[in-house]
N, C-alpha and C positions, 0 to 999 in steps of 0.2 A: 743348214738354212741360216743366212745371216739374220741376226736380230735386228728388229726395228728399235731405233733409239728414240724413246718417248719422252718429251719433256713434260711434266705434269705440274701445273701452276696451282697453287693454293694460298690462302690467306686473304690478303688483299685489304684495301681501304675501305671497309664497308662494316655496317652493323652486323653483318653476317658472317664475319671473319671466323669466329668459333665454329660455326656450322661447316664452313668450308674445310677446315682442318679435319674434322670427323669424315667427311665425304671423301677427301682425297687419300686418307689414310686407308679407308675401304677399297677404294679404286686400286692403289698400288698394291694391296695386299691380294686382290684378286687378279691381278695381271700375271699371266704366265711368264716365268723367268726363262723358259724355253724359247719363248717367241720376242719377248721384249727386254731391252736394257732400259731400266727406268732412271730419268734424270730429275730428281725431285727439286723444283724451284719455288721456294717460299717468298711470299710478298708480305712485309710487315704492314702493320696498321697505319704507318706513316708512308707507306708507298716503296720501301726500299726492297729491291729483288735481291735474294740470297740463293747461292748453290754451293755445291761442295759440302763435304761433311754431312751433317744432318740437319737441313733447314726445318723440318717439322719439329724437331725437339728445340730448336731456337726460338720457333715462333711460340712454342708452348711456354717456354720459360720467359721469353720476352727479353732474351739477352743474346748478342751474337758471339758464340765461341770462337776460338782461334782457327777451328779447322773450316769455317763457312767463310765464304768470299761473296763480296758484292757482284751481282750478276747484271749484264747489259743485254738486251736483245739487239742483235746486229741486223739493221733494216736495209742491208744489201741483199736483194733476193737471189743473187748468185753465191750468196755464203750459207745462209740458213742456219744459224745457231746463236749461241750466247757466249759472250766474254766473261770471265772471272777476274774481278780487280781486287786489289788489296785495300783500296780506300774508295768510298762512294763517289768522290770527286774525280776519280781517275787513277793515274799513277800506273805503275808497272802491271802489264797484263800477266796474270798468272797461268791462265789456261784458255783456250778456245774449244768449245764443245759443240760439235755440229749436231744437228737434230733432224730426223726424218718426219716426225709430226710431233704436234703439241696437243695435250689435252687438258683444257682449262677447266678446273674443278673450282670455279669462282662464283661465288653467289653475291648479287647486289651489284651496286654502282662499282665502277672501275673494274670490271670483270666479267659482268653478266650483261651489260649494257651497250656492247659494241666498242667500247675503247680498246679493250685488248684484241679483240677480233680485227679491228683496224690496224693496230700494231703488227699483228701476225700476217695480214694482208701485205702490208709494206715489207715485211721480212720474208715474203715469198715462201711461207711455211704452211703445210696442211695442218688443219686443227679441227678437233672434234666439236660438233655442235653448230649451233645457228650462225650466220655470217652477221656483218655489222648491221644491216637494215632489220633483220628480224629479231637480232638481239636488242636494238634500241626501242623498236616498237613494243616487243614483249615486256620490257623493263618498264615501260611508262603505262601505267594502268589506263590512264585517260585516252591516249593515243590508241591503245590496244582496244578498249571498248569502243571507241567510235569507229575503229576499222571492222570490228565484229558485226557491229550494227549495219554498216555499209554492205557486208556480206551477206546480211540476211540471218545472222545468228541471234538466238535469243538472249537478251541481255537484260539484266535487272534495272531498274530506275537507278540513277545516279547524278551527282553534281560534282563539279570541281572549281577550285579557285586557287589564285596565287597568294603567296604570303603578303604581298605588298598591298593587295586589296583587302585582306583580312584585317590588316593594321589600320586601314582607313575606314572600313565599312563593316566592322565586326557585327553589330547589332543587326544591320539589314541582311547581311549573309545568313545569319541564324534564323532569322524571320523566314527567308528564302527556304531553307533547308526544313524548317518545321512544317511549312506550307505545302512543299512539293513532296518530301519523303517521310516526315513525321517520325515518332520514335517508337521502338528503338532504331537507332541507325549505326552503321560502322565507319568510322574515320580512319584514313589510312594514308600515310605517305604515297605521293604517286609513284616514286621510284624506289622500291625497296621489296624485300620478300621475307619469308620466314616469320611472318606476322610482327616484325620488328616495327614498333611504333604504331601498331593497331589498337584501336579502342573501341567498345560498345558504349554508345551514349543513349541513356534513357531520359535525359532532363536537359534543360538549357545549361545549367551549371556542368553538367557531365560533358556537353558538347563542347562548350569553351575549353574545358581542360584537355578534351581529347584532340582538338585541333593543335593546342599548344604542343602536345606530346609528338604529333606527327609532324609539326614544322621544325622539330629538333633535327629531323633526318632528311628533310626535302624543302625546297622553296614552294611547292605545290602539293595540295592535297586533294584527295578524293573522298566523296562520302556517299555511301551506297545505302540504299534501303535495305531494310531488314526483310530476308526471305525465309519463312519459316518452312523447313524442309530438310531432306536428308542430305549429307555432303558425299558426293560421289566423285571419284577421280578415275582418269584413265591416262595410261603412259602411250606415247606414240614414238615409233622408230622408223628411220628411213629418210629419203630425199624426196625424189619426184614420186615414187609411189609408196607412200608412208603406211605403215600398219598400226593398227590399235590393239593394245592389250584388252585383257577383260576388264570391266569396271571393278573397282573397289570402294568400299565405304569407310569413311572416318566417323567413329563415335568418339568425341573428344570428351576428356574428363572434366574439362572446365565449361565455363558458360560458353565460349566458342573455342575454336582450335588456335589458340595462342602460342606465342614462343614456349610458354612453360608446358603446355599440353604437348607441343611437337617434340620438345628436345630434353626436358627436364623430369616432368612427371611421367612415369611409365604405365599410368593407369589408362591412357587413351587406348581405344581399341581400333584395329584395322581388320576389316572383314573383306577377305579375298578368297574367290569373287563375291561382290555384293549380291545379296539376295534380291534379284530382280526377275521378272518375266522376260523370256527369251526376246521378245520383239523390243522391250523396252531397253535390255543391254545392248542389243544391236544399234538402237539409235543413239545411244551414248557413244558407242564406238564411231559410227558415221560423224556425230558432231564433233568428237575429238579429232578426227582427221580433218574435218573442214576448217576447225580453228586453227590447227597446225599450218594448214596451206593458206589461210587467210592472212598469216603473218609473214609467209614465205619462210617457215622455219625449216630447219634440216638438222639430221641427226637425231636429236632427242627433244622431248618436249613432255610435260606433264599437264594435262588440262582438268582444271577443277570446276565442278557443276554444284548446283542446288537441284534437288529434284522433289517436287510436291506430288504424292502419289495420287491424291485427289485431282482428277483431271489429267494425270501423267504429263505435268508441266515440268519441262527441263529448262534451266537457265544456264548459260555458259558464264562462269564468273571471271577466269583468267587463265592464261598459259604461263608456265615456268619453263624457260628456255634452258636454264641448267639447274634442274630440280635436285633436291636431297639426294645423295648418292651413296649413303651408308647401306651395310649390308640388310638393315631392317627399314630403309626408306620405302616409301610407296612406289617409287618409280621402278626400281629393280625387282621388287617383290610382285608386283604386277604382272612384270614380264616372265618372271620364273614361273608364275601360275598358268602362263600362256605358253609355256614351254620352251622359254629360252632362259637358261641360268645365267647367273650373274657373269662369269668368265666369258661366256660366249656372247653375252650383251656388249661387254667391252670390246671384244674383237669385232663385232659387227659395226660399232660406232667408229672404230678406227678405220675400219675397211671403207665405210662411207665417206670418211674424211678425206682418205687418199683419193678415191675414185673422183669425188667432187673437185678436188684439187687438179687432177689430170684433166678432167672436162673443161676447167677454166683454163688451164695452160694452152688449149688449143685455140683460144680467142686471140685475135691481132691486138697488139698494145701500140701499134703505130698505124698511122693512116697509109693505105696503098690503094690508090685509085686504080 
């Protein structure tokens, strides 16, 4: 059987660069060498693409060794691959590497937000995960929440503002937040994940500081009302008929599940499956699939919830279209508990990408009256 040549993209121009490296290393380690020829493609924090040699080591060391080359995606859909160049500005072509499918393991802007997905569409390459629309909607917490509300999903109270307005109307914005949401509240960059730039504010002074932190990463921020409850997550897999994993619960070691609690401090607890009554667990799975479909997601997604046991109230918080993918991340662990081990999960995601690509190829791209 001919091996599939899989381009694995990792790194990227994002505050989640380091998380991407961890996820990609786990994905590549779990991919069967009998089925796949892996082509690692690293993207530096400045946005340079690297292939050949060991791009992972190059990004970890933050220096480009002699056996790595600058890589350029060929946007000719009849070609489908990358060029290796000796200089970032061009020069002699070292090699052309054709690809059968691409697995973007990129978190945050310039990777999870539809930008790379658009490039791969232009290149005519199948790729794992959400398309351009669902990637961009899933990245923007404001648009995502508005769409969830439109689809009748239960969403907690929130407000959002642009940086330009914050500069002009700081005091009135804080008044509005205090009036409508109160304290404590959470302040987040609108377009980022892994809890980068997220702060909990319990006073006006903390609110001001939290907004300034969020605006380091985005020109738009969202403020969410504090919801006292359990943090429940479901993983979703599929395309037109997606399935949900069993629900899992996050018990953070810090005041909330911040970057430190997710990736550095190992005291946070993941309870899989979550201790829930059967009908409540089924409701989480239903809502996870509905949230996945609301943003027209494909391939994979992790949906995060809040759950208040008194009254059995569930709130959909957000969807992550490229969730953390290390061997200890919630997405693969939830499916492992649901009967799909990590290597099989990767196989299914690649199969979905190829099938979606074939379905799209059947569509006309020229007008034929």
